VEXVOPA-137824 format. One record per residue: x, y, z of N, C-alpha, C in turn; residue in one letter. Coordinates in steps of 0.001 Angstrom, whole numbers, plus 500000, padded with zeros to 6 digits. Atoms other than C-alpha are relative to their C-alpha. Example, Ala and Ser with C-alpha at 12.3 -4.5 7.8 and 13.67 -1.06 7.14 Angstrom:
2
500890498810500000512300495500507800500900501200500000A;499180498810499940513670498940507140499230501090500730S;
//
This chain:
301
498966499324500782750867551145362109499466500327498608X;500436499605501328750061553118358971501037499570498968X;499080500432501052751603552236355590501091501046499773X;498861499118500214755037553681354831499947500603498606X;499914499331501295755644556144352025501473500089499584X;498641500022500533758696556125349761500768501263500396X;499301498744499696759513559793350356500370500086501479X;499649500000498580759425559293354126501343499293500225X;498749500746499863762174556709353820501170500773499393X;498946499176500615764153558950351439500420501126500939X;499696498896499083763913561822353910500791499494501202X;499310500597498861765014559575356788501450499671499648X;498650500427500380768019558100354972500866501204499637X;499208498846500427769130561393353425500365500884501182X;499687499223498793768903563218356760501112499334500792X;498948500730499291770994560509358383501346500155499296X;498760499889500767773570560756355574500559501421500019X;499543498602500109773712564579355384500199500673501353X;499776499470498656773503565251359119499070501107500432X;500953498960499610770738567858359061498821499976499049X;501193499940500846767243568466357718500205500973498836X;499786499018501065768394571499355739500871499424498889X;499131500619501012771187569585353979499247498921499225X;500798501035500663768804566704353243499014500634499033X;500955499318500868766275569169351818500677500459498715X;499275499556501198768887570609349442500313498813499091X;499661501188500798769946567115348342498775499439499279X;501230500551500585766338566084347671499236501007499155X;500716498975500763765289569376346105498638500313500584X;501277499760499321762538569841348687500178501095501043X;499952499040498907761650572415351317500391499278501293X;499574500624498749763173571798354740498799499525500806X;501196500381499242759704571704356270499424498679499475X;500535501241500574758689568916353853500808498805500473X;499131501104499565761687566787354853499791499706501478X;500158500225498560761333567297358597498615499423500319X;501349500535499799757577566635358375499927498535499582X;500005501387500461758164563431356380500654499084501034X;499326500808498972760604562161359030499123499883501239X;500879500028498822758228563097361826498820499054499781X;501118500906500301755334561283360111500461498543499978X;499458501362499995757561558235359633500160499506501431X;499869500376498591758318558235363343498636499657500598X;501353500269499501754587558409364069499501498656499465X;500471501240500614753842555590361619500695498785500597X;499236501126499451756611553386363061499823499861501511X;500156500039498537755926554309366676501320500066500731X;498679499871499364759627555021367375500575501368499672X;499281498748500263761863558074367599501283499667499254X;498841500295500841764455558014364814501171500929500275X;498951499011499762766373561203365676499807500669501362X;499995499166498802767294562979368892500200501438499525X;499976498620500509766551566647368175500387501017501066X;499689499078498903767853568155371430501109500976499627X;498875499139500361771028569545369872499729500799498736X;500116499185501209771734571766366865499654499143498787X;500235500898501128771705568770364506499322498723500494X;500654501252499586769518565653364570501003498854500083X;499106501136499781771331562594365935499167498721500005X;500734501263500030770217559040365194499907499389501385X;500175500759498764768755557221368164500448498557499763X;499649501422500139769553553575368830499025499301499055X;501001500597500885766278552599367137500182500482498558X;499778499449501335767004554919364211501179499355499294X;498820500662500578770440553394363695499659498591499549X;500371501376500331768931549917363700499120499934498761X;500946500023501121766187550819361204500576500601498717X;499429499333501175768465552774358855500376498999498907X;499594501003500993769805549647357177498786499479499227X;501213500475500673766299548338356433499447501058499047X;500502498925500857765314551737355055500822500076498709X;499146499975501200768297551697352682499631498847499054X;500317501163500828767396548211351479498658500176499288X;501310499777500615763764549158350854500121501008498861X;499802499010501053764850552227348881500702499399498794X;499260500627501100767310550182346827499080499094499188X;500942500877500700764611547622346013498988500816499199X;500969499159500695762169550367345110500591500636498755X;499351499386501164764652552099342790500265498959498920X;499769501063500976765537548801341162498690499645499286X;501313500268500595761829548165340599499642501081498979X;500272498909500926761487551593338995500820499862498727X;499122500165501162764486550952336710499510498872499096X;500493501122500799763097547593335627498728500373499256X;501248499595500641759684549063334926500271500950498839X;499635499086501091761251551870332864500597499225498840X;499405500823501044763275549253330989498955499232499218X;501071500729500680760152547217330222499244500929499052X;500691499034500862758499550359328842500799500260498732X;499135499799501164761499550702326507500326498675499309X;499853501333500596761235546991325592501371499393500291X;498760500629499590764430546115327427499711498611500554X;500144501352499501764963542473328334500097499968501528X;499890500171498552764426541372331923501290499269500353X;498785500762499740767395538990331649500616499569498672X;499277500536501152770007537677329223500726498735500428X;499267501236499744771463534175329030501169499910499028X;498781500089500802775041533763327806500566498599500137X;499364501320500011776399530352326802501480500199499718X;498572499698500046780129530443327415500805498710500022X;499117501162500004782531527732326358501249500308500829X;498948499800499012785348527221328837501256500659499447X;498764499473500569788140528174326460499904501461499602X;500145498583500304786754531677325975500875500811500957X;499193499141499102789297534244327312499086500839500889X;501013499403499128787360535402330363500253501479500269X;499728498584499756789103538770330691499132500882499109X;500845499236500911787157539974327643498563500014500510X;501373500100499476783858538722329111499842500908501218X;500065499213498763784589540345332465499973501494499704X;499933498585500344785470543698330901498681500482499386X;501252499603500653782343543801328710498826499995500976X;501097500064499035780021542728331533500083501135501016X;499847498867499082781461545438333771499344501251499403X;500620498853500673780440548096331223498495499794499846X;501418500294500160777120546359330607499243500268501299X;500672499830498705776266546387334325499792501470500342X;500167498580499744776776550142334446498869500581499145X;501035499477500908774462550732331467498630499363500260X;501258500718499764771816548088332301500053499291501364X;499863500629498677772043547498336084498812499139500389X;501214500723499636768480546141336187499839498690499246X;500127501219500795769014543345333633500780498862500658X;499342501173499412769767539927335142500813499276498929X;499141500754500915772583537918333566500108498555500504X;499805501418499707772662534109333452501125499485499111X;498870500535500760776009532618332409499990498480500139X;500006501460500035775920528958331378501338499557499409X;498712500502500485779341527311331096499779498651499335X;500255501209500781779286524641328406501305499492499411X;498819500573500636781733522333326681499971500295498509X;499826499705501414782879522444323085498747499675499182X;501074500139500984780164522919320422498591500048500594X;501331499946499409777301523236322902499382501393499928X;500518498632499979776997527034322821499143500278498771X;500755499755501227775829527110319195498620499342500070X;501282500707499901773105524531319910499042500741500933X;500853499274499061771807526525322895499446501271499363X;500461498791500689771624529685320786498942499642498959X;500950500405501048769867527891317914498666499555500589X;501222500448499336767352526403320362499344501112500825X;500489498838499261766776529893321854500030499781501512X;499776500158498565767958528689325251501071500957500503X;499007498985499653770700531337325176499865501148499012X;500075498825500873770654534892323821501286500188499215X;498688499900500641774364534920323055500795498748500314X;499136501153499771776832532092322645501390500292499490X;498612499827500415780608532014322403500560498624499682X;499634501305500536781843529146320272501514499933499852X;498559500210500098785396527867320623500210498581499504X;499831501339500550786069524949318304500888500056498774X;499138500101501186788485523809315637499748498667499322X;500166498807500831787783523683312817498737500763500363X;501170499195499625785295526556313235498766499557499233X;501235500356500706781635526053312301499816500865498757X;500319499190501177780218527311309013499412501332500459X;500436498679499571779700531045309337498634500342499419X;501284499493500434776239532588309151499945501484500324X;500095498557499793775029536184309253499892500366501485X;500130499730498576774427535840312997501237499575500774X;498751500386499348778054534937313756501095501004499682X;498883499099500231781187537006314152501194499545500844X;498785500302499247784754536137315113500399501246500768X;499658498829499196785679538401318008501451499981500468X;498600500087499626789136537113318914500491498590499674X;499477501343500215791384534076318690501140499752500981X;498835500361499198794059532223320612500698498846499302X;499285501127500586796622529555319819499997498832500975X;499940501225499203796630525956321033501461499561500077X;498583500285499780800031525161322542500159498578500550X;499738501321499416801313521583323060500895500143501224X;499255499853498744802509521313326662499996498683500775X;499929501110499040803541518786329298500563500563501290X;499419499547498740804466519117332956501521499925499897X;498540499923500100808125519952333516500690498715500439X;499384501275499620808738516543335090499543498843499106X;500417501025500959807133514668332166501190499659499100X;498874500368500864809617512700329975500098500830498724X;499966499224501237808609514755326905500606501382500195X;499554498635499752809614518027328584501497500171499751X;498541499912500174813332517223328278500440499747498562X;499656500321501390813164516355324557499770501202499097X;500141498923500979813593518709321615499674499417498634X;500302500395501375812417518576318007499259498664499952X;500802501218499903809727516025318714499298499689498679X;500819500454501123808035513982316004498747499348500569X;501199500698499549804593512390316170500341498613500508X;499561501325499543806431509094316571500518500078501443X;499538499806498621808068510487319730498822500142500966X;501153499740499141804664511514321088499140498761500215X;500930501130500017802888508256320313500023499148501279X;500006500865498804804072506267323388499376500645501236X;500444499286498804802731508922325766498515500381499903X;501436499721499931799155509549326873499712501449499606X;500460498667500385797406512519325266498693500307500720X;501244499524499386794764514490327175499322500900498975X;500654499315501116792248515679324583498688500631500447X;501234499266499718789620518354325130499048499799498827X;500956500244501071786504517423323177498591500262500518X;501381499693499626782731517810323208499346498824500720X;500717501017499237780244515912325367499175499077499118X;500964500704500844778256514709322405500522498678499447X;499453501268500453780611511846321629500291499951498528X;499679500003501414781285512970318075501453499562499807X;498657500514500265784334511324316522500956501160499743X;498991498984500221787447513442316690500718499746498682X;499238500164501235789371514107313486501361499416500326X;498725500668499765792569512096313109501114500977500326X;498916499050499781794698515243313099500057500476501449X;499992499601498603793674515967316704500614498925500894X;499523501110499180794765512545317977501409499619499566X;498595500307500291798520512016318165500500498895500907X;499524500987499042799041509907321288499443498614499737X;500470501369500146798769506152321286498870499683500946X;501102500111499049796501506415324331499433501391500217X;500638498695499873793973509222324753499024499989501168X;501024499742498990792074510499327754499172501187499509X;500888498956500491789035512534326622499359500730501178X;500657499193498962787759515387328783499186501089499308X;500827498950500594785023517943328135500223501348500680X;499688498760499291786692520666330205501466500359499790X;498630499507500152789764522738329372500719500041501346X;499380499895498678790370523269333071500422498634500522X;499632501360499594790336519523333741501210499529499204X;498848500374500827792716518972330811501272500650500529X;498833499297499459795046521572332282500476499355501300X;499610500593498717794974519988335751500628498622499814X;499415501310500263795643516518334382501408500136499418X;498685499768500596798547517876332352500991500464501064X;499134499534498914799981519715335358500396498855500929X;499722501146499119799745516462337321500900498969499346X;499121500929500684801911514730334719499310498760499466X;500749501174500454799127512373333604499880499935498476X;500018500001501451799581513244329944500446501345499476X;499715498723500641800449515964327467498753500434499237X;501224499525500646797888518160325731500251501300499248X;500053498685500638797108521104323486499080500873500842X;500785499114499149795928523990325675500087501436499488X;499977498601500432795014527657325018501205500747500569X;498804499282499571798003529987325200499768500830501264X;500242499164498822796338532272327774499862499175501277X;500103500878498833795813529268330080501359499489500468X;498717500617499655799431528115329996501123501004500189X;498940498996499870801351531405330023500594500022501400X;499498499911498624801579531567333814500710498721500437X;499274501207499583802419527868334484501296499772499221X;498731500098500730805072528018331729501017500948500631X;499109499030499367806539531142333314500473499505501371X;499646500530498672806489529415336712500714498661499924X;499285501261500236808187526359335166499256498785500525X;500816501166499656805290524053335986499559499249498749X;500262500612501295804535523401332315501117500362499042X;498987499748501020806898523125329377499355499903498626X;500517500109501366805967523927325759500783498947499227X;499360501056500781806708521070323350500254500500498578X;499636499626501368808526521709320086499814498780499102X;500337501131500863807001519434317441500357500354498561X;499538499748501364808655519226314041498807500020499042X;501037499921501021806399520350311204498674500533500489X;501251499478499455803753521800313494500140501470500341X;500139498638499493802739525387314026498763500015500889X;501133499960499071800414526259316857498718500406499268X;501275499736500664796813526127315638499359501266500549X;500723498802499601794928529418315692498522499633500139X;501381500380499703791524528870317312499142501259500087X;500857498806499926788820531470316608498966499883501121X;501111499908499048786326532577319247498876500729499278X;501089499480500818782980533155317556498804500333500884X;501221499598499302780067535096318986498809499740499088X;501175500337500801776646533903317827498732500423500736X;501323499716499459773050535000318341498975499404499046X;501019500671500818769800533562317030499442500957498966X;500450499126501092768921535012313641498481500132499957X;501462499980500036765221534207314152499388500703501208X;500500499316498809764940536026317492500679501361500091X;499382498671500002765552539791317182500571500364501370X;499363499600498746767938541153319792499311501238500559X;500518498819499325766546543569322340501116501006500218X;498987498948499824768339546799323282501157499590500900X;498915500416499109770325545218326131500937499018499296X;499176500971500721771524542294323997500795500677498894X;499280499277501060772421544637321120501166500789500581X;498930499239499355774432546791323507501151499077500395X;498960500942499590776301543742324837500776499471498785X;499329500432501234777036542474321313500960501081499527X;499167498883500453778375545912320428501250500145500873X;498834499934499110780649545886323496501047498967499601X;499048501040500392782198542600322414500649500328498658X;499461499711501326782597543705318800501020501133500022X;499109498847499951784360546914319810501009499932501136X;499010500142498930786443545558322684501404500068499396X;498646499858500550790153546438322207500687498671499687X;499336501290500215791127542751322397499361499182498891X;500676500781501034788700541640319700500528500365498622X;499465499826501349789408541329315998498895499889498978X;500941500210501094787667541370312649499123501201499753X;500898498909500341785056543617311014498938500186501063X;500959499636498968782422545314313096498619500233499399X;501321499821500593778962544667311630498987500449501042X;501099499677499091775697545895313121499117498783500143X;500847501183499832773752542980314669498547500333499716X;
//
């Protein structure tokens, strides 16, 4: 068997898709004779007949139908290789790593990545889900290209940081929890009941203002805190976008605490100031900065 040529596969697949050699030739911008010859040479190289040519239009044989899928896959891999090579010539990154803290509103991430994938389909994305305060460390250590920091109080701002959005932390308990039936709660009312507190893995001491319950269960996952709260194992402060649906479904109840307003938690995007962003990373940063749901000034990274 002789080695296959890229154009032979293109001619084969396009003829199968268009239904005739003439239509395939128009789609490929080639002469009909060039397309039909390429398919014929492919048949010779493979040792099989791909099309039945007895009628007015070529019809895929059983062998041709079976090999069509492989031909499509080879073409897709070849085109992806070409795109990556072109990207490397333009100094595009081969991949990007994003450190994402769990409390980041994922709808924004999903929307931006959808646009990014259309512009840079050849760039691989690695998403690392981390707990509170870990994203900044990964960015500083150059283990992540971008990090999304969700913490209160927020870290000291640097030139490589930008607040892109915020949410509020809502005190909630399951609807069958004793606190759910009480109004105008004080910290003294909360003290007898277990608090589920989302915190970082590093074991840093929490500030006193975060701890209200007499007993505290510490978790490094917002999702775990939510599940424990839904199970009635404690009350907690959770992001508003995480509790909207269970509150609407009457599975969680917001707690009214005297003298408290819901804390506004910023979501901060960070990149390493010592590692210049490539074109793909700059494009992704720009998508986040200009997303309709984001807030704040729009600097150039």
